[in-house]
MIKOLLUM-162033 format. One record per residue: y, z, x of N, C-alpha, C in turn; residue in one letter. Coordinates in steps of 0.02 Angstrom, whole numbers, padded with zeros to 5 digits, always signed. Example, Ala and Ser with C-alpha at 12.3 -4.5 7.8 and 13.67 -1.06 7.14 Angstrom:
BEGIN
-00284+00390+00660-00225+00390+00615-00165+00390+00660A-00112+00354+00642-00053+00357+00684+00002+00394+00645S
//
This chain:
BEGIN
+03241+03944+06977+03262+03967+07043+03212+04018+07070X+03198+04014+07134+03151+04058+07168+03178+04129+07168X+03139+04178+07141+03163+04247+07139+03177+04277+07207X+03150+04248+07261+03164+04273+07328+03228+04245+07357X+03257+04195+07324+03320+04165+07347+03376+04216+07338X+03419+04227+07389+03475+04275+07382+03521+04260+07323X+03522+04197+07301+03566+04178+07245+03534+04192+07177X+03471+04214+07177+03435+04222+07114+03471+04270+07066X+03498+04325+07093+03530+04374+07049+03591+04344+07013X+03618+04288+07038+03676+04256+07008+03656+04194+06967X+03592+04190+06950+03566+04128+06919+03607+04107+06858X+03622+04154+06813+03658+04137+06752+03729+04112+06769X+03756+04137+06823+03823+04116+06843+03822+04047+06875X+03770+04033+06914+03766+03967+06947+03754+03911+06897X+03731+03928+06837+03722+03877+06785+03789+03852+06758X+03842+03889+06769+03907+03868+06744+03931+03806+06781X+03960+03759+06743+03983+03696+06773+04036+03708+06825X+04075+03761+06818+04129+03773+06866+04108+03813+06927X+04043+03829+06931+04019+03870+06987+03965+03833+07026X+03903+03833+06999+03848+03801+07035+03830+03841+07098X+03779+03819+07133+03757+03855+07193+03810+03849+07249X+03843+03793+07254+03895+03785+07304+03952+03834+07292X+03973+03840+07229+04027+03886+07212+04006+03958+07224X+03942+03974+07209+03919+04042+07221+03921+04060+07294X+03903+04013+07337+03907+04025+07409+03980+04034+07430X+04024+03997+07398+04095+04005+07414+04119+04075+07394X+04098+04100+07337+04115+04168+07317+04088+04218+07368X+04028+04205+07392+03998+04250+07441+04035+04254+07507X+04074+04203+07522+04114+04203+07583+04187+04222+07573X+04203+04244+07512+04273+04258+07494+04289+04332+07500X+04354+04346+07502+04379+04415+07510+04433+04428+07458X+04423+04476+07415+04472+04497+07365+04494+04568+07379X+04559+04581+07371+04587+04648+07380+04613+04672+07312X+04588+04728+07289+04610+04758+07226+04655+04817+07244X+04718+04813+07223+04767+04865+07240+04779+04908+07178X+04753+04969+07181+04755+05014+07124+04688+05016+07090X+04651+05071+07096+04584+05076+07067+04585+05122+07006X+04630+05105+06960+04634+05142+06897+04604+05102+06840X+04638+05103+06783+04610+05073+06722+04600+04997+06729X+04642+04963+06768+04634+04891+06779+04589+04877+06839X+04600+04913+06893+04562+04900+06953+04487+04910+06944X+04467+04958+06903+04396+04972+06893+04359+04912+06863X+04380+04884+06806+04343+04826+06780+04348+04765+06825X+04406+04755+06857+04413+04698+06903+04361+04703+06959X+04360+04760+06993+04315+04768+07050+04243+04764+07029X+04227+04794+06972+04158+04793+06947+04135+04721+06934X+04176+04682+06900+04158+04613+06884+04153+04569+06946X+04198+04579+06994+04196+04538+07055+04136+04557+07098X+04118+04621+07099+04059+04642+07136+03996+04612+07106X+03991+04614+07040+03932+04586+07006+03930+04510+07012X+03989+04479+07019+03992+04406+07026+03974+04383+07097X+03969+04430+07144+03948+04412+07211+04004+04394+07259X+04065+04417+07245+04119+04407+07294+04101+04446+07357X+04098+04412+07414+04067+04440+07473+04100+04500+07503X+04166+04505+07497+04202+04561+07527+04255+04585+07477X+04251+04649+07461+04300+04680+07417+04334+04737+07455X+04400+04737+07455+04438+04792+07484+04473+04828+07426X+04461+04892+07420+04487+04933+07365+04540+04980+07393X+04601+04975+07369+04656+05015+07394+04681+05062+07340X+04683+05126+07354+04710+05175+07306+04728+05239+07343X+04782+05271+07321+04806+05333+07352+04781+05395+07317X+04751+05388+07259+04743+05442+07211+04673+05472+07213X+04665+05528+07176+04601+05562+07168+04578+05555+07096X+04513+05556+07086+04486+05553+07018+04498+05620+06983X+04522+05617+06921+04528+05678+06881+04504+05664+06810X+04491+05716+06772+04452+05710+06710+04482+05662+06660X+04549+05660+06654+04578+05616+06603+04572+05542+06621X+04551+05527+06684+04540+05457+06703+04479+05427+06667X+04430+05470+06650+04365+05446+06629+04366+05408+06562X+04419+05419+06523+04425+05385+06458+04430+05309+06467X+04453+05285+06525+04464+05214+06532+04447+05186+06602X+04433+05229+06651+04420+05206+06719+04345+05207+06731X+04314+05149+06721+04242+05145+06708+04198+05152+06769X+04224+05156+06830+04181+05164+06889+04168+05237+06906X+04200+05284+06871+04196+05354+06891+04156+05395+06841X+04132+05452+06865+04093+05497+06822+04121+05567+06827X+04092+05613+06788+04118+05681+06786+04114+05715+06855X+04062+05700+06893+04056+05732+06958+04113+05710+07005X+04133+05646+07000+04190+05623+07040+04253+05663+07022X+04263+05675+06957+04322+05712+06935+04319+05785+06956X+04261+05817+06947+04254+05887+06968+04265+05895+07043X+04242+05846+07080+04249+05849+07153+04316+05826+07178X+04356+05794+07135+04421+05768+07156+04414+05716+07211X+04365+05671+07204+04353+05621+07256+04409+05569+07256X+04426+05543+07315+04473+05486+07317+04445+05428+07277X+04488+05397+07236+04464+05344+07192+04433+05286+07231X+04465+05265+07285+04439+05208+07323+04369+05222+07348X+04356+05283+07372+04291+05300+07399+04239+05307+07343X+04258+05338+07287+04212+05345+07230+04193+05276+07203X+04242+05230+07199+04228+05163+07176+04183+05126+07225X+04196+05135+07290+04155+05102+07340+04082+05123+07333X+04070+05188+07324+04002+05212+07317+03967+05180+07257X+04003+05178+07201+03974+05150+07140+03958+05075+07150X+04004+05037+07178+03994+04965+07186+03940+04949+07237X+03933+04992+07288+03880+04983+07336+03812+04989+07303X+03808+05032+07251+03746+05040+07214+03735+04981+07166X+03789+04951+07143+03784+04893+07098+03761+04830+07135X+03790+04819+07195+03773+04758+07233+03774+04775+07307X+03714+04785+07335+03708+04804+07405+03715+04744+07452X+03719+04684+07424+03722+04624+07467+03793+04604+07485X+03843+04640+07459+03912+04625+07476+03942+04682+07516X+04001+04671+07545+04036+04722+07583+04093+04750+07541X+04092+04815+07530+04145+04848+07492+04179+04899+07538X+04244+04893+07546+04282+04937+07590+04331+04978+07550X+04334+05042+07564+04381+05088+07531+04439+05102+07578X+04499+05092+07552+04559+05109+07590+04597+05161+07550X+04591+05224+07570+04626+05278+07536+04695+05284+07568X+04743+05248+07540+04810+05244+07569+04860+05230+07514X+04921+05249+07528+04976+05234+07483+05008+05168+07505X+05008+05119+07462+05039+05055+07479+05114+05063+07469X+05150+05075+07523+05222+05086+07520+05255+05043+07573X+05321+05033+07570+05353+04983+07612+05338+04988+07686X+05333+05049+07711+05324+05058+07783+05256+05034+07807X+05204+05038+07763+05136+05024+07786+05103+04966+07751X+05136+04937+07701+05103+04888+07657+05074+04829+07694X+05113+04799+07739+05089+04739+07773+05030+04756+07819X+05032+04814+07851+04976+04834+07893+04912+04844+07853X+04918+04871+07793+04859+04881+07750+04831+04814+07728X+04874+04769+07703+04849+04706+07675+04825+04658+07728X+04858+04659+07786+04840+04612+07839+04799+04645+07894X+04768+04701+07879+04729+04739+07927+04675+04696+07958X+04674+04692+08024+04625+04651+08058+04553+04674+08046X+04544+04739+08031+04476+04764+08020+04446+04737+07956X+04487+04728+07905+04460+04703+07841+04473+04628+07834X+04521+04600+07871+04535+04529+07866+04583+04513+07810X+04620+04460+07818+04668+04438+07768+04632+04419+07703X+04652+04448+07646+04618+04431+07583+04637+04362+07559X+04592+04333+07518+04604+04268+07487+04642+04275+07422X+04641+04334+07393+04678+04347+07330+04694+04421+07326X+04752+04437+07298+04772+04505+07283+04768+04516+07208X+04740+04571+07187+04737+04587+07115+04775+04652+07104X+04824+04649+07060+04868+04706+07046+04836+04752+06995X+04819+04813+07016+04796+04864+06971+04841+04924+06972X+04904+04914+06990+04951+04970+06999+04979+04992+06932X+05018+05047+06934+05044+05076+06872+05119+05085+06871X+05155+05051+06918+05228+05058+06919+05259+04995+06948X+05320+04981+06926+05352+04918+06946+05373+04917+07019X+05387+04976+07048+05404+04977+07119+05349+04949+07162X+05287+04971+07150+05230+04947+07188+05214+04875+07170X+05221+04858+07106+05207+04788+07086+05254+04739+07121X+05318+04756+07125+05365+04711+07159+05350+04709+07234X+05326+04765+07262+05306+04765+07332+05247+04717+07343X+05197+04721+07299+05139+04675+07305+05161+04603+07295X+05208+04592+07250+05235+04525+07239+05269+04499+07303X+05307+04542+07337+05337+04522+07401+05284+04503+07451X+05230+04542+07456+05175+04526+07502+05144+04458+07485X+05133+04447+07420+05103+04384+07398+05145+04324+07418X+05209+04327+07405+05254+04271+07419+05263+04263+07495X+05276+04317+07530+05290+04313+07602+05231+04284+07640X+05170+04303+07621+05111+04283+07659+05069+04230+07623X+05096+04202+07568+05062+04148+07531+04991+04168+07512X+04984+04228+07484+04919+04251+07458+04925+04253+07382X+04883+04216+07345+04887+04218+07271+04881+04289+07245X+04917+04302+07190+04918+04368+07159+04903+04362+07085X+04859+04405+07060+04846+04409+06988+04874+04475+06964X+04929+04471+06927+04964+04530+06901+04934+04551+06834X+04932+04616+06822+04911+04641+06757+04945+04706+06741X+04951+04720+06677+04980+04784+06655+04949+04804+06589X+04940+04869+06578+04914+04894+06514+04948+04960+06499X+04976+04966+06440+05008+05028+06418+05002+05032+06342X+04989+05091+06317+04981+05101+06246+04926+05054+06220X+04942+05010+06173+04892+04962+06147+04908+04891+06170X+04952+04884+06221+04976+04819+06242+04951+04802+06312X+04939+04737+06323+04919+04714+06389+04956+04651+06407X+04964+04638+06472+05000+04579+06496+04971+04557+06562X+04972+04491+06576+04948+04466+06640+04978+04398+06655X+04985+04383+06720+05005+04317+06743+04980+04308+06815X+04975+04246+06836+04951+04230+06903+05008+04199+06944X+05015+04224+07005+05069+04201+07050+05036+04161+07107X+05058+04099+07115+05036+04057+07172+05099+04025+07202X+05138+04065+07235+05201+04040+07263+05186+03993+07321X+05223+03936+07326+05283+03917+07289+05269+03873+07228X+05205+03863+07210+05191+03820+07153+05211+03850+07086X+05211+03916+07081+05225+03950+07018+05283+03998+07027X+05311+04023+06973+05360+04077+06978+05326+04140+07003X+05365+04184+07035+05338+04249+07055+05358+04301+07002X+05336+04362+07012+05352+04414+06963+05427+04424+06956X+05463+04419+07011+05535+04430+07008+05571+04376+06967X+05543+04316+06964+05573+04264+06922+05569+04283+06848X+05516+04317+06830+05503+04334+06760+05528+04404+06743X+05517+04451+06788+05536+04521+06777+05583+04544+06833X+05641+04513+06840+05685+04533+06895+05706+04606+06887X+05712+04628+06824+05719+04699+06810+05660+04717+06765X+05634+04779+06769+05578+04798+06726+05592+04782+06654X+05541+04755+06621+05548+04736+06551+05562+04796+06506X+05587+04783+06447+05601+04837+06400+05537+04876+06388X+05543+04943+06392+05484+04985+06382+05448+05001+06446X+05471+04972+06503+05436+04983+06566+05440+05056+06589X+05487+05095+06559+05490+05165+06576+05434+05205+06544X+05398+05177+06496+05341+05211+06466+05285+05217+06517X+05247+05271+06511+05189+05281+06554+05131+05303+06510X+05071+05303+06539+05013+05327+06501+05020+05401+06484X+05062+05438+06522+05074+05508+06506+05115+05517+06443X+05160+05468+06429+05205+05476+06372+05181+05440+06309X+05148+05383+06316+05127+05345+06257+05052+05331+06256X+05015+05351+06308+04943+05341+06309+04924+05270+06328X+04859+05258+06329+04833+05191+06342+04764+05185+06310X+04753+05129+06276+04690+05115+06242+04642+05084+06293X+04584+05114+06303+04536+05090+06352+04518+05017+06346X+04504+04991+06285+04487+04920+06279+04542+04872+06302X+04605+04894+06297+04660+04851+06322+04652+04841+06397X+04642+04896+06434+04634+04891+06506+04572+04849+06524X+04518+04858+06486+04457+04820+06500+04469+04745+06490X+04506+04727+06437+04519+04656+06424+04564+04625+06477X+04617+04660+06495+04661+04633+06547+04624+04630+06614X+04585+04681+06630+04546+04679+06692+04498+04621+06694X+04465+04606+06638+04419+04549+06635+04457+04484+06644X+04515+04479+06614+04556+04419+06621+04577+04410+06694X+04598+04465+06726+04618+04461+06797+04559+04440+06841X+04500+04467+06826+04442+04449+06866+04426+04375+06860X+04433+04347+06799+04419+04276+06790+04469+04232+06827X+04533+04253+06827+04584+04216+06864+04570+04219+06939X+04550+04278+06963+04534+04286+07034+04475+04242+07053X+04425+04238+07010+04366+04196+07025+04385+04122+07030X+04429+04099+06986+04452+04030+06990+04485+04017+07058X+04526+04064+07080+04560+04056+07144+04509+04055+07201X+04462+04100+07200+04412+04104+07253+04365+04044+07254X+04356+04013+07197+04316+03952+07192+04355+03889+07211X+04420+03898+07225+04462+03841+07242+04483+03800+07182X+04475+03827+07122+04493+03791+07060+04563+03812+07037X+04612+03799+07080+04681+03820+07066+04708+03788+07002X+04686+03727+06988+04711+03693+06929+04690+03727+06864X+04641+03770+06868+04617+03804+06808+04652+03871+06796X+04691+03895+06845+04724+03960+06835+04779+03953+06782X+04793+04008+06751+04841+04008+06697+04912+03995+06722X+04948+03954+06686+05019+03942+06701+05063+03978+06652X+05036+04031+06621+05072+04065+06568+05073+04140+06580X+05119+04173+06545+05119+04246+06541+05085+04264+06476X+05026+04294+06481+04987+04313+06423+05004+04385+06404X+05015+04398+06340+05024+04467+06318+04993+04475+06249X+04969+04535+06235+04939+04547+06169+04944+04621+06153X+04936+04636+06088+04934+04704+06063+04871+04711+06021X+04824+04751+06045+04760+04757+06009+04766+04794+05943X+04818+04835+05935+04826+04871+05871+04850+04824+05816X+04900+04784+05832+04928+04739+05782+04895+04670+05783X+04856+04656+05836+04823+04592+05847+04873+04535+05856X+04932+04552+05881+04982+04500+05898+04968+04476+05969X+04975+04410+05979+04962+04381+06044+05014+04328+06059X+05039+04327+06120+05087+04276+06139+05067+04247+06207X+05086+04184+06217+05075+04151+06281+05139+04113+06298X+05174+04137+06350+05237+04108+06371+05225+04058+06427X+05240+03995+06415+05231+03943+06465+05281+03954+06522X+05254+03959+06584+05296+03973+06642+05310+03911+06684X+05296+03853+06657+05301+03791+06696+05371+03782+06726X+05422+03800+06688+05491+03791+06712+05525+03858+06726X+05486+03910+06737+05515+03977+06745+05533+03995+06817X+05513+03955+06865+05529+03972+06935+05605+03967+06945X+05633+04021+06972+05706+04025+06981+05724+04010+07054X+05759+03954+07067+05778+03938+07136+05820+03992+07169X+05855+04032+07127+05897+04086+07154+05861+04153+07156X+05796+04153+07143+05758+04216+07145+05764+04247+07214X+05779+04312+07217+05786+04346+07281+05722+04342+07322X+05665+04342+07288+05601+04344+07324+05577+04273+07343X+05556+04233+07294+05525+04169+07310+05576+04114+07322X+05639+04123+07299+05691+04074+07311+05727+04086+07377X+05757+04145+07384+05795+04161+07444+05752+04193+07498X+05690+04212+07482+05643+04243+07528+05673+04306+07561X+05701+04347+07518+05725+04413+07538+05674+04463+07511X+05637+04496+07554+05582+04539+07532+05604+04612+07535X+05649+04629+07490+05681+04695+07492+05633+04751+07477X+05580+04737+07440+05532+04791+07424+05486+04807+07482X+05490+04768+07536+05453+04783+07598+05498+04819+07649X+05559+04833+07630+05606+04867+07674+05585+04940+07683X+05570+04960+07744+05544+05027+07757+05593+05081+07735X+05657+05066+07732+05706+05116+07712+05698+05137+07639X+05658+05098+07600+05647+05114+07530+05591+05166+07521X+05556+05183+07574+05501+05231+07569+05527+05300+07552X+05498+05330+07500+05516+05398+07481+05464+05446+07509X+05487+05504+07532+05439+05551+07562+05396+05586+07510X+05424+05600+07451+05386+05632+07398+05385+05587+07337X+05327+05583+07304+05318+05541+07245+05277+05580+07194X+05298+05578+07131+05260+05611+07078+05198+05569+07063X+05141+05602+07054+05078+05568+07039+05068+05566+06964X+05059+05505+06939+05053+05494+06867+04995+05534+06837X+05011+05575+06786+04958+05607+06748+04927+05668+06779X+04950+05691+06836+04915+05745+06870+04955+05809+06879X+05020+05810+06864+05060+05869+06878+05058+05886+06951X+05065+05835+06994+05060+05846+07066+05109+05799+07101X+05118+05813+07166+05164+05774+07207+05127+05747+07268X+05142+05685+07286+05119+05659+07349+05173+05670+07401X+05154+05694+07460+05201+05706+07514+05178+05668+07576X+05224+05629+07604+05209+05594+07667+05236+05635+07725X+05206+05626+07784+05231+05663+07843+05301+05642+07861X+05341+05686+07890+05409+05669+07910+05409+05610+07958X+05454+05562+07947+05459+05505+07992+05406+05452+07980X+05359+05466+07934+05309+05415+07917+05250+05411+07963X+05250+05449+08018+05193+05447+08064+05159+05514+08064X+05096+05515+08078+05062+05580+08081+04989+05578+08069X+04950+05545+08112+04878+05547+08107+04855+05619+08114X+04808+05640+08072+04786+05709+08070+04713+05715+08091X+04697+05765+08131+04628+05782+08148+04601+05822+08089X+04564+05790+08045+04542+05823+07984+04496+05882+07997X+04453+05875+08047+04407+05930+08062+04446+05992+08084X+04495+05983+08127+04535+06039+08150+04576+06069+08093X+04603+06027+08051+04642+06051+07994+04598+06092+07946X+04538+06066+07934+04492+06102+07889+04476+06171+07916X+04467+06177+07981+04453+06243+08009+04513+06290+08000X+04573+06264+08011+04633+06305+08004+04645+06326+07932X+04629+06283+07885+04642+06298+07815+04593+06348+07785X+04536+06360+07819+04488+06409+07793+04519+06478+07789X+04572+06491+07827+04605+06556+07824+04650+06562+07763X+04660+06508+07727+04707+06508+07672+04676+06492+07604X+04611+06479+07603+04578+06462+07540+04510+06431+07552X+04486+06395+07502+04420+06363+07505+04430+06288+07513X+04410+06262+07571+04423+06193+07588+04359+06158+07611X+04353+06095+07591+04296+06053+07611+04321+05994+07653X+04283+05977+07704+04297+05918+07745+04254+05861+07719X+04286+05807+07697+04250+05748+07675+04266+05689+07721X+04235+05632+07706+04242+05574+07750+04315+05554+07760X+04354+05555+07707+04422+05528+07712+04476+05580+07701X+04458+05643+07689+04509+05693+07673+04482+05764+07682X+04528+05811+07680+04513+05882+07674+04542+05904+07607X+04504+05940+07567+04530+05960+07501+04508+06031+07485X+04550+06065+07446+04534+06133+07425+04593+06165+07390X+04591+06231+07384+04645+06267+07348+04672+06322+07393X+04736+06337+07384+04771+06386+07426+04778+06452+07388X+04748+06504+07416+04746+06569+07382+04816+06598+07371X+04861+06587+07417+04927+06620+07414+04980+06579+07377X+04963+06521+07354+05012+06478+07321+04994+06471+07247X+05040+06489+07203+05029+06485+07131+05054+06418+07104X+05013+06385+07064+05034+06323+07031+05079+06339+06971X+05106+06288+06940+05152+06299+06885+05118+06325+06822X+05051+06319+06819+05015+06347+06761+04982+06413+06778X+04998+06441+06838+04973+06506+06857+04910+06506+06899X+04879+06448+06908+04820+06444+06950+04838+06435+07023X+04789+06417+07064+04801+06404+07134+04827+06333+07144X+04871+06324+07192+04893+06258+07211+04836+06223+07248X+04822+06162+07229+04771+06123+07263+04804+06079+07316X+04768+06069+07371+04795+06029+07426+04742+05981+07451X+04759+05917+07453+04715+05865+07481+04754+05830+07536X+04727+05827+07596+04761+05796+07653+04717+05739+07679X+04749+05681+07689+04713+05622+07714+04726+05612+07788X+04687+05569+07820+04690+05562+07893+04756+05534+07918X+04794+05500+07874+04859+05473+07895+04915+05524+07888X+04898+05586+07870+04948+05638+07863+04975+05645+07792X+04959+05598+07749+04982+05602+07679+04944+05658+07643X+04978+05691+07596+04946+05746+07559+04964+05741+07486X+04919+05766+07444+04932+05775+07372+04932+05850+07359X+04988+05874+07333+04997+05945+07318+04990+05953+07243X+04934+05980+07220+04919+05985+07149+04946+06048+07117X+04971+06041+07056+04998+06098+07021+05071+06111+07036X+05104+06063+07071+05174+06069+07090+05210+06004+07071X+05265+06009+07036+05303+05949+07017+05373+05948+07047X+05391+06000+07083+05457+06003+07116+05450+05975+07187X+05487+05921+07203+05480+05890+07269+05494+05938+07327X+05546+05980+07320+05563+06025+07374+05507+06076+07387X+05478+06102+07333+05423+06149+07342+05362+06114+07373X+05348+06053+07351+05291+06016+07378+05300+06006+07454X+05361+05988+07474+05373+05980+07546+05365+06046+07584X+05384+06101+07551+05376+06166+07582+05302+06184+07592X+05261+06170+07541+05189+06182+07548+05160+06140+07605X+05182+06078+07608+05159+06033+07661+05177+06061+07729X+05240+06082+07737+05262+06107+07802+05224+06169+07823X+05208+06213+07775+05173+06276+07792+05101+06265+07813X+05067+06218+07779+04995+06213+07789+04971+06151+07827X+05013+06100+07829+04995+06039+07865+05036+06032+07929X+05101+06046+07924+05144+06042+07982+05205+06001+07967X+05252+06004+08013+05303+05962+08002+05371+05955+08003X
//
C-alpha cells in the first residue's frame, strides 16, 4: 500500500478478511458514541480511534481524579491534578492519537431530562452505535431505553472486582437489557469503592465491546454476539449464556415500549459521585445555562478559580470539606456543578445556592 494513501495507517487492519479497504472506508464514515469515559470507556474509545472510526462522541459528567489512573488508560497525573473533565481530557488524548478523525467531548450528565437531546444532538449527529461505559444500573437502563426507542445498537459492558460482563443489544432482533436484568443482578449494589476493580478486567471488557462495535459499524450484524458473556479473572471461570430465546414479549421496554427510564420526573437534583466524596448538583428546575466567564469573575472573591473551556473550577476559602480542607467547586456551562468534599445532599445544594445561584 502507498504510504501516502490515507488508509496506509490502517494497513494491518485492512488485511483482515472482515474489513478490507471498503470496510475501512465504512469505518471512516461511521459515528460511535461512548457513554461514560471511565474504566470501560477509555479502552473502547482508544481502540475505536486507532481503528479509524470517523466520528467519536465521548459523554461523561465527571472529572479526572488520582484513583482513576489505576485503570482509566487515557488519563495522566496532570489531568488528575488539574481536575479536568474526563470527556475533554480523553478528547485531547485521542486527537493526538489520530488527527484524521473527529472526536467530540460532551461534558454532561446523561439523565432522563436531557438524555435524548444529548444522544440525538443535531450538532454531533445520530450515532450508529452506543457503547455503555457507565457505572450504575440507573444510567444503563436509561441508555437501554434510548437504544430500543431509537433503534440504535447498544454494546453493554460492566466490570467490578475481578468480574466482567458484556452483551450486545440490537432491538427488536435481540433481547434488551431489561429482558435479562429487569432488576439489577445479585451483587449489583457493589461498587468499585466497596470491592475495588481489577484494571485488566476493564481492559478486556472494553476490548470486547470495541470489537462488537466494529462489527456493527462494518455492517456485519450476523457476527455480533448473541450471548451474555461473563468471566472472573481471579478464578478463571467463564460463562456464555445463549440469549437466542431470551427476548421477553412482556418486557416493559422492548415488548411494551414503555420507556420509564426516560421519564423526566425520575431526574434527581443531587447525585453522589462514585469514588470522589462529592455531590453533583443540578440547577433547580433543570434549566440554567451559565455565563462561565462572569461566574469565574464573581467566584474570585471566594477562592482560587480557573476558567476553562467547559467549566469553572476551584476551591472555596470559607467552606470546609468533611476532611477539614476547602470545598472544591466545579461548575459547567449547563448549570450543573460538582461540590467536592461534601457528601450531604442538603449541604451540597446550599453551597450551590450560595455560589452559583438558585
